[in-house]
Residue frames as a rotation matrix with the C-alpha (Angstrom) as fourth column:
UNK 1
-0.985 -0.040 -0.167 13.25
-0.169 0.391 0.905 78.83
0.029 0.919 -0.392 -1.03
UNK 2
-0.345 0.928 -0.141 9.64
-0.905 -0.288 0.314 78.66
0.250 0.236 0.939 -2.17
UNK 3
-0.664 0.043 0.747 7.83
-0.424 0.801 -0.423 75.88
-0.616 -0.597 -0.513 -0.28
UNK 4
0.473 0.881 -0.034 5.32
-0.448 0.207 -0.870 75.48
-0.759 0.426 0.492 -3.06
UNK 5
0.102 -0.468 -0.878 8.02
-0.963 0.175 -0.205 74.26
0.249 0.866 -0.433 -5.47
UNK 6
0.972 0.083 -0.222 8.48
-0.076 0.996 0.042 70.51
0.224 -0.025 0.974 -5.94
UNK 7
0.605 -0.789 0.108 11.66
0.154 0.249 0.956 68.90
-0.781 -0.562 0.272 -4.76
UNK 8
0.150 -0.511 0.846 12.92
0.955 0.297 0.011 68.75
-0.257 0.807 0.532 -8.40
UNK 9
0.655 0.208 0.726 12.10
0.472 -0.863 -0.179 72.48
0.590 0.460 -0.664 -8.94
UNK 10
0.962 -0.270 -0.036 13.98
-0.087 -0.428 0.900 73.38
-0.259 -0.862 -0.435 -5.69
UNK 11
0.319 -0.893 0.316 17.02
0.421 0.433 0.797 71.52
-0.849 -0.122 0.514 -6.69
UNK 12
0.233 -0.156 0.960 16.90
0.964 -0.088 -0.249 72.92
0.124 0.984 0.130 -10.26
UNK 13
0.877 0.189 0.442 16.67
0.124 -0.977 0.171 76.45
0.464 -0.095 -0.881 -8.91
UNK 14
0.789 -0.614 0.012 19.60
-0.079 -0.081 0.994 75.82
-0.609 -0.785 -0.112 -6.55
UNK 15
0.110 -0.769 0.630 21.84
0.730 0.492 0.474 74.44
-0.674 0.408 0.616 -9.30
UNK 16
0.364 0.062 0.929 20.90
0.806 -0.522 -0.281 77.24
0.467 0.851 -0.240 -11.81
UNK 17
0.977 0.039 0.210 21.81
-0.064 -0.885 0.461 79.72
0.204 -0.464 -0.862 -9.05
UNK 18
0.257 -0.966 -0.027 25.37
-0.562 -0.127 -0.817 78.29
0.786 0.225 -0.576 -9.00
UNK 19
0.577 -0.107 0.809 25.19
-0.766 0.273 0.582 76.12
-0.283 -0.956 0.076 -5.91
UNK 20
0.572 -0.399 0.717 27.97
0.065 0.893 0.445 73.46
-0.818 -0.208 0.537 -5.64
UNK 21
0.989 -0.146 0.007 29.56
-0.002 -0.060 -0.998 74.79
0.146 0.987 -0.060 -8.96
UNK 22
0.287 -0.933 0.217 32.90
-0.873 -0.349 -0.342 75.22
0.395 -0.092 -0.914 -7.10
UNK 23
0.139 -0.244 0.960 32.91
-0.720 0.641 0.267 71.67
-0.680 -0.728 -0.087 -5.71
UNK 24
0.498 -0.010 -0.867 34.56
-0.784 0.422 -0.455 69.69
0.370 0.907 0.202 -8.44
UNK 25
-0.540 -0.837 0.085 36.58
-0.776 0.456 -0.436 67.49
0.326 -0.302 -0.896 -5.96
UNK 26
-0.030 0.566 -0.824 35.38
0.067 0.823 0.564 64.04
0.997 -0.039 -0.063 -4.94
UNK 27
0.880 0.386 0.278 34.37
-0.294 -0.019 0.956 63.31
0.374 -0.922 0.097 -1.39
UNK 28
-0.032 -0.941 0.336 37.58
-0.903 -0.117 -0.414 63.28
0.429 -0.316 -0.846 0.74
UNK 29
0.068 0.163 0.984 36.20
-0.761 0.646 -0.055 60.29
-0.645 -0.746 0.168 2.51
UNK 30
0.908 0.366 0.204 35.70
-0.116 0.688 -0.716 58.28
-0.402 0.626 0.668 -0.59
UNK 31
0.653 -0.741 -0.153 39.07
-0.475 -0.244 -0.845 59.27
0.589 0.625 -0.512 -2.02
UNK 32
-0.165 -0.753 0.637 40.88
-0.986 0.103 -0.133 58.26
0.035 -0.649 -0.760 1.16
UNK 33
0.384 0.377 0.843 39.01
-0.495 0.855 -0.157 54.89
-0.780 -0.357 0.514 1.37
UNK 34
0.999 0.053 0.006 39.75
-0.023 0.525 -0.851 53.90
-0.048 0.850 0.525 -2.24
UNK 35
0.453 -0.891 -0.017 43.40
-0.546 -0.262 -0.796 54.91
0.705 0.370 -0.605 -1.85
UNK 36
-0.343 -0.695 0.632 44.08
-0.882 0.006 -0.471 53.36
0.323 -0.719 -0.615 1.52
UNK 37
0.014 0.419 0.908 41.79
-0.738 0.617 -0.273 50.53
-0.674 -0.667 0.318 2.27
UNK 38
-0.873 -0.364 -0.324 42.42
-0.487 0.653 0.580 47.03
0.001 0.664 -0.748 0.75
UNK 39
-0.603 0.718 0.348 38.90
0.347 0.629 -0.696 46.09
-0.718 -0.299 -0.628 1.55
UNK 40
0.221 0.725 -0.652 37.59
-0.346 -0.567 -0.748 48.31
-0.912 0.391 0.125 -1.15
UNK 41
0.485 -0.047 0.873 37.21
0.669 0.663 -0.336 47.09
-0.563 0.747 0.353 -4.75
UNK 42
-0.457 -0.770 -0.446 39.63
0.164 -0.566 0.808 48.49
-0.874 0.296 0.385 -7.36
UNK 43
-0.856 0.187 -0.482 36.95
-0.517 -0.335 0.788 48.54
-0.014 0.923 0.383 -10.09
UNK 44
-0.771 0.630 0.091 33.64
0.627 0.777 -0.055 46.98
-0.106 0.015 -0.994 -11.14
UNK 45
-0.105 0.852 0.513 29.98
0.590 -0.362 0.722 48.25
0.800 0.379 -0.465 -11.01
UNK 46
-0.841 -0.176 -0.511 29.30
0.536 -0.386 -0.750 51.28
-0.065 -0.905 0.419 -8.95
UNK 47
0.098 0.977 0.191 26.15
0.871 -0.177 0.458 53.17
0.481 0.121 -0.868 -7.93
UNK 48
-0.916 -0.381 -0.125 26.18
0.386 -0.753 -0.534 56.85
0.109 -0.537 0.836 -6.89
UNK 49
-0.042 0.990 -0.137 22.96
0.966 0.075 0.246 58.02
0.254 -0.122 -0.960 -5.28
UNK 50
0.872 0.377 -0.313 21.93
0.422 -0.902 0.089 61.71
-0.249 -0.209 -0.946 -5.30
UNK 51
0.147 -0.933 0.328 24.97
0.977 0.188 0.098 62.41
-0.153 0.306 0.940 -7.44
UNK 52
0.523 0.075 -0.849 24.21
0.095 -0.995 -0.030 66.11
-0.847 -0.066 -0.527 -8.06
UNK 53
0.719 -0.197 -0.667 26.72
-0.645 -0.547 -0.534 67.49
-0.259 0.814 -0.520 -10.53
UNK 54
0.952 -0.118 -0.282 28.54
-0.067 0.820 -0.568 64.16
0.299 0.559 0.773 -10.60
UNK 55
0.384 -0.876 0.293 31.72
-0.901 -0.425 -0.091 64.84
0.204 -0.229 -0.952 -8.68
UNK 56
-0.129 -0.359 0.924 31.98
-0.644 0.739 0.198 61.30
-0.754 -0.570 -0.326 -7.10
UNK 57
0.776 0.401 0.487 30.61
0.090 0.694 -0.715 59.57
-0.625 0.598 0.502 -10.21
UNK 58
0.856 -0.477 -0.198 33.33
-0.372 -0.304 -0.877 61.17
0.358 0.825 -0.438 -12.37
UNK 59
0.002 -0.838 0.545 35.95
-0.998 0.032 0.053 60.22
-0.062 -0.544 -0.837 -9.79
UNK 60
0.113 0.070 0.991 34.87
-0.396 0.918 -0.020 56.64
-0.911 -0.390 0.132 -9.80
UNK 61
0.960 0.251 0.127 34.66
0.047 0.303 -0.952 56.42
-0.277 0.919 0.279 -13.55
UNK 62
0.532 -0.841 -0.096 38.33
-0.744 -0.411 -0.526 57.65
0.403 0.351 -0.845 -13.55
UNK 63
-0.320 -0.615 0.720 39.09
-0.923 0.374 -0.091 54.88
-0.214 -0.694 -0.688 -11.20
UNK 64
-0.917 -0.191 -0.350 38.00
-0.324 0.868 0.376 51.87
0.232 0.458 -0.858 -13.33
UNK 65
-0.630 0.744 0.223 34.39
0.204 0.435 -0.877 51.78
-0.749 -0.507 -0.426 -12.24
UNK 66
-0.713 0.612 0.342 31.24
0.333 -0.135 0.933 51.48
0.618 0.779 -0.108 -14.55
UNK 67
-0.915 0.220 -0.339 29.11
0.232 -0.403 -0.885 53.86
-0.331 -0.888 0.318 -12.91
UNK 68
-0.082 0.959 0.273 25.23
0.730 -0.129 0.672 54.37
0.679 0.254 -0.689 -12.59
UNK 69
-0.931 -0.233 -0.281 24.51
0.362 -0.679 -0.639 57.80
-0.042 -0.697 0.716 -11.16
UNK 70
-0.028 0.992 0.126 21.00
0.878 -0.036 0.478 59.05
0.478 0.124 -0.869 -10.07
UNK 71
-0.902 -0.073 -0.427 19.77
0.313 -0.790 -0.527 62.45
-0.299 -0.608 0.735 -9.20
UNK 72
0.010 0.996 -0.094 16.38
0.803 -0.064 -0.592 64.26
-0.596 -0.070 -0.800 -9.13
UNK 73
0.364 0.174 -0.915 17.61
-0.105 -0.969 -0.226 67.44
-0.926 0.178 -0.334 -10.81
UNK 74
0.689 -0.078 0.721 17.91
0.709 0.284 -0.646 67.56
-0.154 0.956 0.251 -14.75
UNK 75
0.901 -0.382 0.204 19.88
-0.333 -0.912 -0.239 70.81
0.277 0.148 -0.949 -14.29
UNK 76
0.349 -0.805 0.480 22.56
-0.704 0.112 0.701 69.03
-0.618 -0.583 -0.528 -12.14
UNK 77
0.309 -0.224 0.924 22.68
0.325 0.938 0.119 66.09
-0.894 0.263 0.363 -14.48
UNK 78
0.939 0.001 0.343 23.19
0.331 -0.257 -0.908 68.34
0.087 0.966 -0.242 -17.52
UNK 79
0.570 -0.803 0.178 26.23
-0.822 -0.561 0.101 69.84
0.019 -0.204 -0.979 -15.80
UNK 80
0.254 -0.458 0.852 27.34
-0.408 0.748 0.524 66.29
-0.877 -0.480 0.003 -14.94
UNK 81
0.708 0.073 0.702 26.92
0.551 0.565 -0.614 65.02
-0.442 0.822 0.360 -18.59
UNK 82
0.906 -0.403 0.130 29.00
-0.182 -0.647 -0.740 68.06
0.383 0.647 -0.660 -19.92
UNK 83
0.361 -0.811 0.460 31.71
-0.899 -0.173 0.402 67.37
-0.247 -0.559 -0.792 -17.46
UNK 84
0.286 -0.192 0.939 31.82
-0.015 0.979 0.205 63.57
-0.958 -0.073 0.277 -18.34
UNK 85
0.906 0.039 0.422 32.03
0.416 0.111 -0.903 64.38
-0.082 0.993 0.084 -22.00
UNK 86
0.778 -0.617 0.119 34.82
-0.560 -0.766 -0.316 66.75
0.286 0.179 -0.941 -21.52
UNK 87
-0.010 -0.731 0.682 36.70
-0.856 0.359 0.372 64.07
-0.517 -0.580 -0.629 -19.48
UNK 88
-0.240 -0.071 -0.968 35.88
-0.810 0.564 0.160 61.38
0.535 0.823 -0.193 -22.12
UNK 89
-0.940 -0.074 0.334 34.06
-0.284 0.714 -0.640 59.25
-0.192 -0.696 -0.692 -19.58
UNK 90
-0.489 0.757 -0.433 31.09
-0.158 0.412 0.898 56.98
0.858 0.508 -0.082 -20.10
UNK 91
-0.989 0.149 -0.017 28.56
0.053 0.237 -0.970 57.16
-0.140 -0.960 -0.242 -17.25
UNK 92
-0.424 0.906 -0.020 24.94
0.617 0.304 0.726 56.07
0.663 0.296 -0.687 -17.05
UNK 93
-0.973 0.212 0.095 23.22
-0.229 -0.800 -0.555 59.31
-0.041 -0.562 0.826 -15.68
UNK 94
-0.477 0.859 -0.186 19.66
0.739 0.507 0.444 58.53
0.476 0.075 -0.876 -14.49
UNK 95
-0.738 0.390 0.550 17.10
-0.482 -0.876 -0.026 61.15
0.472 -0.284 0.835 -13.76
UNK 96
-0.039 0.680 -0.732 14.84
0.396 0.684 0.613 59.89
0.917 -0.266 -0.296 -10.84
UNK 97
0.059 0.156 0.986 13.41
-0.766 -0.626 0.145 60.93
0.640 -0.764 0.083 -7.55
UNK 98
-0.589 -0.478 -0.651 14.93
-0.041 0.823 -0.566 58.65
0.807 -0.307 -0.505 -4.88
UNK 99
-0.855 0.385 0.346 12.12
-0.433 -0.167 -0.886 59.49
-0.284 -0.908 0.309 -2.42
UNK 100
0.019 0.912 -0.410 9.47
-0.946 0.148 0.287 57.87
0.322 0.383 0.866 -4.55
UNK 101
0.415 0.334 0.846 7.96
-0.753 0.648 0.113 54.61
-0.511 -0.685 0.520 -3.33
UNK 102
0.871 -0.178 0.457 9.33
0.381 0.832 -0.403 52.69
-0.309 0.525 0.793 -6.24
UNK 103
0.242 -0.839 -0.487 12.97
-0.391 -0.543 0.743 53.61
-0.888 0.011 -0.460 -6.41
UNK 104
0.530 -0.073 -0.845 14.68
-0.848 -0.081 -0.524 53.50
-0.031 0.994 -0.105 -9.81
UNK 105
-0.536 -0.829 0.160 16.80
-0.822 0.556 0.126 50.64
-0.193 -0.064 -0.979 -8.76
UNK 106
-0.301 0.575 0.761 13.78
0.066 0.808 -0.585 48.38
-0.951 -0.126 -0.281 -9.32
UNK 107
0.763 0.642 -0.078 13.42
0.038 -0.165 -0.986 49.74
-0.646 0.749 -0.150 -12.77
UNK 108
0.869 -0.429 -0.247 16.19
-0.406 -0.333 -0.851 51.21
0.283 0.840 -0.463 -14.75
UNK 109
-0.120 -0.959 0.256 18.82
-0.909 0.003 -0.416 50.01
0.398 -0.282 -0.873 -12.42
UNK 110
0.834 0.535 -0.131 18.96
-0.481 0.823 0.302 46.30
0.269 -0.189 0.944 -11.99
UNK 111
0.172 -0.853 -0.492 22.65
-0.142 0.473 -0.870 45.40
0.975 0.219 -0.040 -11.46
UNK 112
0.877 -0.137 -0.460 24.33
0.477 0.133 0.869 44.21
-0.058 -0.982 0.182 -8.32
UNK 113
0.786 -0.483 0.386 27.20
-0.274 -0.832 -0.483 46.54
0.554 0.274 -0.786 -7.34
UNK 114
0.103 -0.826 -0.555 30.71
0.763 0.424 -0.489 46.24
0.638 -0.372 0.674 -6.19
UNK 115
-0.821 -0.384 -0.422 30.50
0.562 -0.671 -0.483 49.75
-0.098 -0.634 0.767 -4.67
UNK 116
0.239 0.871 0.430 27.51
0.722 -0.455 0.521 52.01
0.649 0.186 -0.737 -3.64
UNK 117
-0.809 -0.552 -0.203 27.89
0.577 -0.678 -0.455 55.53
0.114 -0.485 0.867 -2.41
UNK 118
0.380 0.866 0.325 25.37
0.664 -0.500 0.556 57.78
0.644 0.005 -0.765 -0.77
UNK 119
-0.609 -0.722 -0.329 26.74
0.782 -0.476 -0.402 61.09
0.134 -0.502 0.854 0.45
UNK 120
-0.900 0.170 -0.402 24.83
0.056 -0.868 -0.493 63.78
-0.433 -0.466 0.772 2.28
UNK 121
-0.379 0.904 -0.199 21.41
-0.666 -0.118 0.736 62.62
0.642 0.412 0.647 1.24
UNK 122
-0.834 0.132 0.535 19.28
-0.457 0.379 -0.805 61.27
-0.309 -0.916 -0.256 4.14
UNK 123
0.215 0.906 -0.364 16.74
-0.875 0.344 0.339 58.32
0.433 0.246 0.867 3.57
UNK 124
-0.436 -0.277 0.856 16.85
-0.706 0.695 -0.135 55.46
-0.558 -0.664 -0.498 6.15
UNK 125
0.559 0.749 0.356 14.42
-0.336 0.597 -0.728 53.60
-0.758 0.288 0.586 3.87
UNK 126
0.860 -0.215 -0.462 16.63
-0.450 0.106 -0.887 53.79
0.240 0.971 -0.006 0.96
UNK 127
-0.114 -0.936 0.333 19.74
-0.971 0.034 -0.237 52.96
0.211 -0.351 -0.912 3.10
UNK 128
0.079 0.299 0.951 18.06
-0.570 0.796 -0.203 49.73
-0.818 -0.526 0.234 4.31
UNK 129
0.861 0.486 0.149 17.64
-0.156 0.533 -0.832 48.63
-0.483 0.693 0.535 0.74
UNK 130
0.585 -0.631 -0.510 21.17
-0.805 -0.376 -0.458 49.17
0.098 0.679 -0.728 -0.40
UNK 131
-0.312 -0.659 0.684 22.98
-0.719 0.635 0.283 46.19
-0.621 -0.403 -0.672 1.22
UNK 132
0.295 0.476 0.828 20.68
0.140 0.836 -0.531 43.78
-0.945 0.273 0.180 -0.72
UNK 133
0.982 0.135 -0.135 22.02
-0.103 -0.222 -0.970 45.40
-0.161 0.966 -0.204 -3.98
UNK 134
0.180 -0.980 -0.089 25.73
-0.937 -0.198 0.288 44.72
-0.299 0.032 -0.954 -3.26
UNK 135
0.510 -0.191 -0.839 27.58
-0.387 0.820 -0.421 41.90
0.769 0.539 0.344 -4.88
UNK 136
0.857 -0.295 -0.423 29.40
0.504 0.655 0.563 39.45
0.111 -0.696 0.710 -2.71
UNK 137
-0.132 -0.933 -0.335 32.25
0.957 -0.208 0.201 41.40
-0.257 -0.295 0.920 -1.05
UNK 138
-0.053 0.167 0.985 30.59
0.634 -0.756 0.162 44.65
0.771 0.633 -0.065 -2.34
UNK 139
-0.657 -0.385 -0.649 31.07
0.751 -0.414 -0.514 47.79
-0.071 -0.825 0.561 -0.31
UNK 140
0.414 0.816 0.403 28.56
0.713 -0.566 0.414 50.47
0.566 0.116 -0.816 0.82
UNK 141
-0.729 -0.651 -0.212 29.96
0.673 -0.625 -0.395 54.00
0.124 -0.430 0.894 1.78
UNK 142
0.388 0.838 0.383 27.71
0.709 -0.537 0.457 56.66
0.589 0.094 -0.803 3.35
UNK 143
-0.730 -0.583 -0.358 28.40
0.681 -0.572 -0.457 60.04
0.061 -0.577 0.815 4.80
UNK 144
0.180 0.908 0.378 25.80
0.689 -0.391 0.611 62.25
0.702 0.150 -0.696 6.30
UNK 145
-0.432 -0.213 0.876 25.54
-0.321 -0.872 -0.370 65.51
0.843 -0.441 0.308 8.24
UNK 146
-0.603 0.221 -0.766 25.05
0.750 0.484 -0.451 64.92
0.272 -0.846 -0.458 12.02
UNK 147
0.478 0.878 0.019 22.23
0.700 -0.395 0.595 66.55
0.530 -0.271 -0.804 13.92
UNK 148
-0.465 -0.573 0.674 23.22
0.028 -0.771 -0.636 69.94
0.885 -0.277 0.374 15.35
UNK 149
-0.107 0.341 -0.934 22.82
0.994 0.070 -0.089 70.62
0.035 -0.937 -0.346 19.06
UNK 150
0.904 0.426 -0.044 21.96
0.428 -0.902 0.061 74.18
-0.013 -0.074 -0.997 20.43
UNK 151
0.375 -0.850 -0.370 25.64
0.086 -0.365 0.927 74.72
-0.923 -0.380 -0.064 21.02
UNK 152
-0.338 -0.527 0.780 26.39
0.747 0.353 0.563 73.79
-0.572 0.773 0.274 17.49
UNK 153
0.489 0.659 0.572 24.13
0.872 -0.378 -0.310 76.42
0.012 0.650 -0.760 16.17
UNK 154
0.886 -0.260 -0.384 26.48
-0.148 -0.943 0.298 79.13
-0.439 -0.207 -0.874 17.26
UNK 155
-0.087 -0.962 0.259 29.42
0.058 0.254 0.965 77.38
-0.995 0.099 0.033 15.54
UNK 156
0.064 0.103 -0.993 30.29
-0.903 -0.418 -0.102 77.70
-0.426 0.902 0.066 11.95
UNK 157
-0.606 -0.195 0.771 29.22
0.010 0.967 0.253 74.26
-0.795 0.161 -0.585 10.84
UNK 158
-0.591 0.398 -0.702 27.92
-0.804 -0.359 0.473 73.93
-0.064 0.844 0.532 7.23
UNK 159
-0.942 0.333 -0.033 25.07
0.313 0.912 0.264 71.85
0.118 0.239 -0.964 6.00
UNK 160
-0.140 0.965 0.223 21.31
0.490 -0.129 0.862 71.78
0.861 0.230 -0.454 6.11
UNK 161
-0.591 0.136 0.795 19.68
-0.498 -0.837 -0.228 74.17
0.634 -0.530 0.563 8.40
UNK 162
0.376 0.850 0.370 17.04
-0.905 0.249 0.346 71.77
0.202 -0.465 0.862 9.42
UNK 163
-0.493 -0.607 0.623 17.92
-0.759 0.651 0.033 68.64
-0.425 -0.456 -0.782 11.36
UNK 164
0.581 0.737 0.345 15.37
-0.403 0.629 -0.665 66.77
-0.707 0.247 0.662 9.21
UNK 165
0.907 -0.324 -0.269 18.17
-0.185 0.266 -0.946 66.41
0.379 0.908 0.181 6.71
UNK 166
-0.202 -0.919 0.339 20.66
-0.879 0.018 -0.476 65.29
0.431 -0.394 -0.812 9.28
UNK 167
0.370 0.307 -0.877 21.14
0.004 0.943 0.332 62.01
0.929 -0.126 0.348 11.11
UNK 168
0.869 -0.040 0.494 21.59
-0.495 -0.069 0.866 61.06
-0.001 -0.997 -0.080 14.85
UNK 169
-0.264 -0.961 0.087 24.81
-0.963 0.257 -0.081 59.70
0.056 -0.105 -0.993 16.12
UNK 170
-0.708 -0.180 0.683 24.92
-0.362 0.923 -0.133 55.94
-0.606 -0.342 -0.718 15.46
UNK 171
0.210 0.975 0.066 21.99
-0.444 0.156 -0.882 55.84
-0.871 0.156 0.466 13.23
UNK 172
0.273 -0.167 -0.947 23.72
-0.940 0.162 -0.300 54.92
0.204 0.973 -0.112 10.01
UNK 173
-0.738 -0.658 -0.149 25.21
-0.607 0.744 -0.278 51.92
0.294 -0.115 -0.949 11.65
UNK 174
-0.554 0.689 0.468 21.95
-0.272 0.381 -0.884 50.97
-0.787 -0.616 -0.024 13.32
UNK 175
0.348 0.810 -0.472 20.00
-0.723 -0.089 -0.685 51.23
-0.597 0.579 0.555 10.09
UNK 176
0.082 -0.401 -0.912 22.44
-0.889 0.383 -0.249 49.08
0.449 0.832 -0.325 8.04
UNK 177
-0.897 -0.434 0.083 22.94
-0.418 0.772 -0.479 46.38
0.144 -0.465 -0.874 10.65
UNK 178
-0.346 0.875 0.337 19.18
-0.422 0.176 -0.890 46.25
-0.838 -0.450 0.308 11.20
UNK 179
0.504 0.520 -0.689 18.58
-0.823 0.046 -0.567 45.72
-0.263 0.853 0.451 7.49
UNK 180
0.749 -0.320 -0.580 21.49
-0.071 0.832 -0.550 43.17
0.659 0.453 0.600 7.12
UNK 181
0.769 -0.516 0.377 23.59
-0.422 0.033 0.906 41.93
-0.480 -0.856 -0.192 10.09
UNK 182
0.602 -0.571 0.558 25.81
0.604 0.783 0.150 40.03
-0.523 0.247 0.816 7.61
UNK 183
0.721 -0.514 0.464 28.16
0.088 -0.596 -0.798 42.94
0.687 0.617 -0.384 6.83
UNK 184
0.183 -0.803 -0.568 31.56
0.982 0.121 0.146 43.75
-0.048 -0.584 0.810 8.14
UNK 185
0.976 0.122 -0.179 32.30
0.119 -0.992 -0.027 47.35
-0.180 0.005 -0.984 9.20
UNK 186
0.344 -0.872 0.349 35.40
0.831 0.110 -0.546 48.47
0.437 0.478 0.762 7.32
UNK 187
-0.816 -0.574 0.070 35.41
0.478 -0.737 -0.478 52.01
0.326 -0.357 0.875 8.83
UNK 188
0.383 0.923 0.044 33.32
0.778 -0.348 0.523 54.34
0.498 -0.166 -0.851 10.83
UNK 189
-0.791 -0.599 -0.127 33.77
0.597 -0.707 -0.379 57.90
0.137 -0.376 0.916 12.16
UNK 190
0.439 0.882 0.171 31.59
0.796 -0.470 0.382 60.62
0.418 -0.031 -0.908 13.72
UNK 191
0.168 -0.389 -0.906 32.73
0.740 -0.557 0.377 64.17
-0.651 -0.734 0.194 14.28
UNK 192
0.705 0.137 -0.696 34.10
-0.218 -0.892 -0.396 67.34
-0.675 0.431 -0.599 12.71
UNK 193
0.091 -0.567 0.819 35.83
0.914 0.374 0.158 67.25
-0.395 0.734 0.552 9.28
UNK 194
0.019 -0.066 -0.998 37.18
-0.252 -0.966 0.059 70.09
-0.968 0.250 -0.035 7.23
UNK 195
0.752 0.356 0.555 36.18
0.441 0.354 -0.825 70.00
-0.490 0.865 0.109 3.51
UNK 196
-0.068 -0.855 0.515 38.66
0.994 -0.015 0.107 70.85
-0.084 0.519 0.851 0.74
UNK 197
0.130 0.252 0.959 37.05
0.443 -0.880 0.171 74.34
0.887 0.403 -0.225 0.64
UNK 198
-0.827 -0.560 0.051 37.98
0.116 -0.259 -0.959 74.72
0.550 -0.787 0.279 4.36
UNK 199
-0.019 0.875 0.484 34.40
-0.782 -0.314 0.538 74.64
0.623 -0.369 0.690 5.52
UNK 200
-0.904 -0.303 0.302 33.74
-0.427 0.615 -0.663 72.68
0.015 -0.728 -0.686 8.62
UNK 201
0.083 0.927 -0.366 31.08
-0.630 0.333 0.702 69.95
0.772 0.173 0.611 8.66
UNK 202
-0.507 -0.112 0.854 29.98
-0.770 0.505 -0.391 67.63
-0.388 -0.856 -0.343 11.41
UNK 203
0.071 0.393 -0.917 29.36
-0.855 0.497 0.147 64.16
0.514 0.773 0.372 9.86
UNK 204
0.276 0.038 0.960 28.70
-0.489 0.866 0.106 60.57
-0.828 -0.499 0.258 10.43
UNK 205
-0.002 -0.393 -0.920 30.67
-0.968 0.232 -0.096 58.27
0.251 0.890 -0.381 8.14
UNK 206
0.150 -0.055 0.987 30.45
-0.472 0.873 0.120 54.50
-0.869 -0.484 0.105 7.67
UNK 207
-0.098 -0.235 -0.967 31.84
-0.941 0.339 0.014 51.84
0.324 0.911 -0.254 5.22
UNK 208
0.110 0.176 0.978 30.64
-0.557 0.826 -0.086 48.35
-0.823 -0.535 0.189 5.28
UNK 209
-0.589 -0.312 -0.745 31.34
-0.787 0.429 0.443 45.27
0.182 0.848 -0.498 3.14
UNK 210
0.522 0.847 0.100 28.84
-0.851 0.525 -0.004 42.44
-0.056 -0.083 0.995 2.45
UNK 211
-0.342 -0.601 0.722 30.03
-0.560 0.747 0.357 38.99
-0.755 -0.282 -0.592 3.36
UNK 212
-0.668 -0.073 -0.741 30.15
-0.675 0.478 0.562 36.30
0.313 0.875 -0.368 0.84
């Protein structure tokens, strides 16, 4: 991909080329937690960061959440809007660069949230800020690709080719607890998972709840 393009242009080009078009299902981790965990809210305000074509936002809206969804790509959001209209769902789609120094949460997005999700988008600075945006008993869920070792390079593990867009083992937990020790860990996992398309990913997952 052309290194001279901006991040927004790179993602627009990727989405225009059909990337992620066949991933209509929600995150398996999110779906499992919502259906199996009594610790998760059954509705309320939700925030989906780096939402892409909106698969998790649409899933949350179908499950009684009022959703704010943010992404850098207008092309991705156009697809997301079309899908939400077809499904008769009302979602607040926000075009913004989450890597900017002044994140949109301090501007267009001002609510406290019952649920915040950030999947496969790496930003420790952003992750640190999210716990403070949770309502009492609010839940934060994050899933990121784990750093590959040299051995992993020969395996068929999907995800970013550069470890810059992956996280070290234990780093999600460390980042969240450093920012706010007053959370309870609802669930955590690190290892191999198989996505619904049968691709294998190596991920770090964590779900925390803010104490009252």
